[in-house]
N, C-alpha and C positions, 0 to 999 in steps of 0.2 A: 847405403840405406840404413836408416835408424828405425828400429822396431820397438814398440811399447807393447808388452804383454801384461795384462791386468789379471791378477789372481781372482779366484772364485768370488763373483759378486753375490753377496748374501742379502736378500730382501730389500726392503725400502731403504734402510740405512746405507747399504752398499750402492744402490742406484743413485741415491742423493749425493753421496760424496764423489761419485764418478761425474755426475752433472756439474758439481761445483769445482772440482779440481782438474778434470781432464783438459780443458782448454789451456790452462796455465802450464801443465806438464808438457803438452804437445809443443807449446811455444818455447819454453825454457830448454827442453831437451832436443829441440829440432827434430821431432818425430815425423817420420814419413808414413808409417803403417801402424794401425792400432788393432790389436787382437785382445779378446777378453774371454774368459770362461764365464758363462752365464747360467749354468745349470741350476743355481740356487737363487735366481733373481726373484722368483715368486714366493715371498715369505719364507725363503730358505729351502724350498722344495720344488724343483722344477722351474719351468719358464712357460709363459703364455705368449700367444702371438702379439698382443698389444705391447708386452714388455720387450719382445724381440725388436719391434719397430721403434720403441722408445730408445733402446740402446743404440740402434743404428743411427737414429736421429742425433744422438749425442756425439757422433763421430767415430764410433767403433766400426771397423771395416769387416771383421770376421768374428763370429761368436762360436766358441767351442763349448762342449758340454761333457757329460759323463753319465754315471749310473743313475742320476736323477732325471734324465731327459724325458722319461715317460710319466713322471709324476702328475703332470697336467695333460690329460688325454687330448685336449684340443690342439696340442702341438702336432699331432699326427696329421690332421687335415692341413695344417699350415705347411708342412713339408711338401705336400702334394700340389700346392698352388704355384705352379710354374707355367711358363708359356709353352707353345708348341715345340720350341727348340730346347726345352729343358732349362731355360734361363729364368731368372727372377731373383729378387732380393733374398728369397728363402734359401737359395743355394749358399748364401753366406752364413747360414746357421748349420753347424755340423753336429753329428752324433758320432760316437766312436766307429771307426772304419772296420774294426774287427768284430762288430755285431753281425749276426746272420745277414747274408746278402739280400734276402727278400724283405727285410724290415724297412720301414719308411726312412727316407733321408739319405744323406751322403756323409762320407767320412773324410773327404778331401775337397779342397777348393783351390782353383787356379785363377789368377788374375794378374794385373800389372799396376804399377804405380809409376807414372811417367814412362820411361823407356825400360824400366826394370820389371821383369816378370817374377812372380813369387807363387808359392803354394803353401797351404796350411793343411797339416794332417792331424786328425784327432784319433787317438788310440786309448784303449782302456786296459789296465792290468788285470791279471788273473789271480794273484796271490791275495787271499783273504777277501776276494770279490767274486761276483757271479761268474760262472763259466762262460767263456766266449772263445772265439777263434784265437789262435796264437798271435799276439800283437807283433812279435818279432818277424814272423814269416809274412804277415800281412804288410808290414812296413817294406819288406823286400819287394813284394809284388807291386806296391804302389810306386816305389822309387824307379822301377823299370818303365813306368808309364809317364812319369813326370819329367818334363823338359826344363822346367824352371831351375835356376841356380840357387835362388834364395828359397829355402824350405824350412818352415817352422813346424815342430812337432809338439803338440800338447799330449803328454802321457799322463792320463788320469788314473792314478794307481795308489795303492795303500802302502805297499812294502818298499822301504828305501832301497833294499838290495835289488829289487826288480827294476826300479827307476834308474839306479846307477848302472846296472847292466845294460839297459836300453841306451843310455848315454854313450857308453863305450861301444856298443854294437853299431850305432849309427855315426860314430865319430868320423868326420871327414866326408860323410855322405849327405849330411843335412847341416843347415846353418845353426839350428838350436834345438835342443830337447829340453822342454820346460815341464817340470812336474807340477801337477795340480791334485786336488782331492782332499788332502788332510786338513787344510785351512790353517796350518801352522808353518810359517815361513822358515826356511832353512838358510844357514849362513855358508853354504858351500858353492856359491856361484863361481864359475871359472870357465875358461876356454880350454877344452881338452886338446891333447897333443896334435890331433889332425885337423883342428880348426872348428870344432863344434862347441858353441856356447851351451852351458849346462847348469841347471839348478834342480835339486831334488824336489823342492816344493816352493812355489812363488808366494804361497800364503793366501789369506782371505782378504777380500775387500768388503768390510762390513764391521759389525760391532765386536770389539775385543773384550768388553766387559761381560763375558758370558763364557760358555763352553762351545767352542768352534762355531759361534754365532747364535747359539740358543741361550735363552735365559738360564743363568747358572742355577737358580733355585730348582728349576724343573729337572735338570739333568742330575744334580746332586741328589735330589729326592728319589729319583729313579734308581740310582745306585744304592741308596739306603734301604728302600722298601721293595724294589722290583715291580712295583705296580705300573700298569700302563698309564701314559700321560701324553697329552697333546703338546708337542713342542711349539714354542712361540719364539720368534726372533728377539734377541736382546736389542738394546737401543743405545747403550753408552760406549764411549771410547771408540768412535768409528774411525777406521783408518783405511787408506787405499794402499794395497800391497801390489807391487809390480816389479818388472825388470825392464831395463832398456838394453837392447842388443844393437851394437854397431857392427856392420858387416860390409864386405866388399860385394857389391851387387853383380860384378862380373864373374866372380869365382864362387860366390856363396859362402865363403869362409868368414867366420866371425872374428872381429878384431877385439871386442870386449863385451862384457856383460856386467851391468851395474844394477844392484838391488835398490829399490825405492820403497819407502814407507811414508806416506803423507797423511797427516791428521787434518 
């Protein structure tokens, strides 16, 4: 199985380049499964139900999120739009699994591609971020319940040490640990010793002519004067950042991980 994981989609520029480039990447890389972090899809802050559906229509199978998931409150009702069996496309939108259990939504998704079963887990870090349940122990709990061999973890976290620790902690137990959140791609992609593909941060899919997606003048000005300002998405130098993971669908072990950046 070949899996494409797209880094944090930021605003309209990010959505547009996904629309333009995703079909070619899927074809050229022989991709079977597409996962993307979409928590910044709505002008850089949050995601709305129409944008969730738009990303699904582009061919994304599962959307992960993070600390911006509640920025657009209408997403709360969207999480609850499932059928009587708890099914529906909304189950393919995740929020971190280590949020309080009574919050809307889900942190794990199970499905299959052809004869191969897979699971996607969404977790959020705690270092320099809001307090939530321990992502390491929540991962342990979820892995006891998951029967799929191919398991992809989106670890949405700030600190590189926390992300690397999660990679080693889950090495050999999941197919890949993919770091998101900082919007800055790292060059440390590798397959760990027990067969788990890892990268500290896959980077941002959006405008790089700015400060992590925001117009640079606004962010620089805030650093200079400390005054409140409304952040607006940048527009230039738009790139799609992603990784392609090749794995054995029978064992779940990763064979390789390749970093992509497409303009």
